[in-house]
C-alpha positions as CSV (number, residue, x, y, z in Angstrom):
1,M,42.8,13.7,-18.8
2,L,43.2,16.1,-15.9
3,D,43.3,13.6,-13.6
4,W,46.2,11.7,-14.8
5,L,48.1,15.2,-15.1
6,K,47.3,15.5,-11.2
7,N,48.7,11.8,-10.7
8,I,51.9,12.3,-13.1
9,N,54.1,12.9,-10.8
10,K,52.9,11.6,-6.9
11,E,54.7,9.5,-5.2
12,H,52.3,6.6,-4.8
13,P,52.6,4.2,-1.8
14,E,53.7,0.8,-2.1
15,F,50.4,-0.8,-2.2
16,W,49.1,1.2,-4.8
17,K,52.3,0.5,-7.4
18,E,52.0,-3.3,-6.6
19,Y,48.1,-3.0,-7.2
20,L,49.0,-0.9,-10.9
21,A,51.9,-4.3,-12.0
22,K,48.5,-6.4,-11.7
23,F,46.8,-5.2,-14.2
24,S,49.7,-6.5,-17.3
25,K,47.4,-9.7,-17.2
26,K,43.2,-10.1,-17.5
27,S,41.6,-11.4,-14.7
28,H,39.0,-14.2,-14.4
29,R,38.2,-13.4,-10.9
30,Y,35.3,-11.2,-9.9
31,V,34.5,-9.7,-6.9
32,I,31.3,-9.2,-5.7
33,L,31.4,-5.8,-3.6
34,S,28.9,-4.2,-0.8
35,T,30.0,-1.6,0.9
36,E,27.6,0.6,3.7
37,A,29.0,4.2,4.6
38,T,27.6,6.8,6.2
39,G,26.0,8.9,2.9
40,D,26.1,10.1,-0.5
41,S,28.3,12.2,-0.3
42,V,31.9,11.6,-1.5
43,E,33.7,14.5,0.4
44,K,31.9,14.5,3.0
45,D,30.8,11.0,4.3
46,V,32.6,7.9,4.6
47,I,33.0,4.1,4.6
48,T,31.8,1.9,7.6
49,Y,31.8,-1.5,6.2
50,I,33.4,-3.2,3.1
51,S,32.5,-7.2,2.9
52,A,33.3,-8.9,-1.1
53,F,33.5,-12.5,-2.5
54,A,35.1,-14.0,-5.2
55,V,33.0,-15.4,-8.0
56,E,35.8,-18.1,-10.4
57,N,34.3,-20.4,-12.0
58,D,30.6,-20.3,-12.0
59,A,31.4,-20.6,-7.8
60,I,31.1,-18.2,-5.1
61,L,34.2,-18.8,-3.3
62,M,33.5,-18.6,0.5
63,K,36.8,-18.8,1.6
64,D,38.1,-16.1,-0.3
65,S,36.8,-13.4,1.0
66,F,36.8,-10.0,2.7
67,E,35.0,-8.8,5.0
68,T,35.8,-5.4,7.5
69,I,34.3,-2.5,9.8
70,L,36.2,0.8,9.0
71,L,37.1,2.8,12.2
72,Q,35.4,5.2,11.9
73,Y,35.9,7.3,15.4
74,R,37.0,11.4,14.1
75,F,33.6,10.9,11.8
76,L,31.1,9.6,14.7
77,H,32.6,11.6,17.1
78,D,32.3,14.8,15.4
79,N,28.3,13.9,13.8
80,H,27.2,12.7,17.4
81,L,27.0,9.2,15.8
82,S,26.4,6.1,18.1
83,N,29.9,3.5,17.8
84,E,27.9,0.9,19.7
85,Y,27.7,-1.1,16.1
86,I,31.9,-0.7,16.0
87,I,32.0,-2.3,19.9
88,E,29.3,-4.9,19.8
89,S,30.7,-6.7,16.2
90,K,33.4,-9.8,15.9
91,I,33.8,-8.8,12.2
92,L,37.5,-7.3,11.6
93,K,37.9,-3.6,12.6
94,L,40.4,-1.4,10.7
95,S,41.2,1.9,10.3
96,E,40.7,3.4,7.3
97,P,44.0,3.4,5.9
98,E,44.4,0.0,6.7
99,A,41.3,-1.3,5.0
100,L,41.7,0.7,1.7
101,K,45.4,-1.0,2.1
102,S,43.5,-3.9,2.7
103,F,40.8,-4.2,0.3
104,V,42.6,-2.7,-2.7
105,E,45.0,-6.1,-2.2
106,Y,42.2,-8.3,-2.1
107,L,40.5,-7.2,-5.1
108,G,44.1,-6.9,-7.6
109,N,43.0,-6.9,-10.7
110,G,39.9,-8.6,-10.3
111,I,36.4,-7.3,-12.1
112,I,34.8,-5.7,-9.7
113,V,30.3,-6.4,-9.6
114,G,27.6,-4.8,-7.0
115,H,24.3,-3.1,-7.3
116,E,24.8,0.8,-7.8
117,I,28.1,-0.3,-8.3
118,E,30.0,3.5,-9.7
119,S,28.5,4.8,-5.9
120,D,30.3,2.2,-3.9
121,V,33.0,3.1,-6.6
122,E,33.3,6.5,-6.6
123,M,33.2,6.5,-2.7
124,I,35.9,4.0,-3.0
125,N,38.3,6.4,-4.7
126,A,37.6,9.5,-3.1
127,T,39.0,7.4,-0.1
128,L,42.4,6.3,-1.7
129,E,42.3,9.9,-2.8
130,R,43.1,11.2,1.3
131,L,45.5,8.6,0.9
132,E,47.6,10.0,-2.1
133,C,46.8,7.2,-4.3
134,G,44.4,7.4,-8.3
135,K,41.6,5.4,-8.5
136,L,40.3,2.0,-8.9
137,R,41.8,0.7,-12.3
138,N,38.9,-2.4,-12.2
139,E,36.2,-3.4,-14.9
140,A,32.7,-2.9,-13.1
141,L,29.4,-5.0,-13.1
142,D,26.5,-4.2,-12.2
143,I,23.4,-6.6,-11.7
144,D,20.7,-3.9,-12.5
145,I,22.3,-2.4,-15.6
146,M,22.8,-6.2,-16.5
147,H,19.1,-7.1,-15.6
148,R,18.0,-4.0,-17.6
149,K,20.6,-5.8,-20.1
150,L,19.0,-9.1,-20.5
151,H,15.3,-8.0,-20.8
152,E,16.1,-4.7,-23.4
153,L,14.4,-2.8,-20.6
154,P,15.4,1.1,-20.6
155,E,18.0,2.7,-19.0
156,D,16.2,5.0,-16.4
157,K,14.4,2.0,-15.1
158,E,16.2,0.6,-11.5
159,F,15.8,-1.8,-9.9
160,S,16.3,-2.3,-6.3
161,L,18.4,-5.5,-4.9
162,E,15.2,-6.6,-3.2
163,E,13.3,-6.6,-6.8
164,L,16.1,-8.3,-8.3
165,A,16.1,-10.8,-5.9
166,N,12.6,-11.3,-5.7
167,Y,11.9,-11.6,-9.6
168,Y,15.2,-14.0,-10.3
169,K,13.4,-16.2,-6.7
170,I,16.0,-15.7,-4.6
171,A,15.2,-16.8,-1.0
172,P,15.2,-13.6,1.0
173,T,17.8,-13.8,4.4
174,Q,17.4,-13.1,8.1
175,G,18.8,-10.0,8.1
176,E,19.7,-7.2,5.2
177,S,24.0,-7.0,6.8
178,T,26.7,-6.1,4.5
179,T,27.4,-9.2,4.1
180,E,24.2,-10.8,3.1
181,K,23.8,-8.3,0.6
182,A,27.3,-9.0,-1.3
183,Y,26.2,-12.8,-1.4
184,K,22.6,-12.0,-2.9
185,I,24.4,-9.8,-5.1
186,A,26.9,-13.1,-5.8
187,L,23.7,-15.1,-6.1
188,L,22.0,-12.7,-8.8
189,F,25.3,-12.1,-10.9
190,L,25.3,-16.2,-11.4
191,K,22.6,-16.2,-13.3
192,L,22.8,-13.3,-15.1
193,K,26.0,-14.2,-15.8
194,F,24.6,-17.4,-16.9
195,K,21.5,-16.3,-18.7
196,L,24.0,-13.2,-20.7
197,G,26.2,-15.7,-21.9
198,L,29.3,-14.1,-20.1
199,K,32.4,-16.6,-19.2
């Protein structure tokens, strides 16, 4: 309620208005999301990577993907952290406002899927607030919660991404980049989606 009142007369950026207009119809596109941040605090930390794949008709669409490094030079400088990974990486690099604008345009009205997705969405929402936008309107699914629902496990029993990958016999990847995590989440989602009978 308070969030709604706070944003009632706010003039949002054009890309945000276009994003909100997409919710007039339901989406059948799932967006598998993985992010990296400098920590867990929505007030003090920042997002450094966003990686996403689309899933439609039970297939991972490799061409329908999004991947960027967020240029957080000020945060890194203020906290005496190295920016070497940014310089060495060949991944697309965007400023925080450009990255969030591009991601929101990519996301559209898709259903977000992730592991511990609530923390990813909270961090994105905190960043969007700095850009004079509202919160994401997308439905979100968490593969950990889907796994617990399938096996009727208690809510406080949480599983790491590795534990879920081992349980569903998904081969380990060579590294643990944000994109590899997103791909692993996509594979797990397809298995869980089938077992739970989701359309």
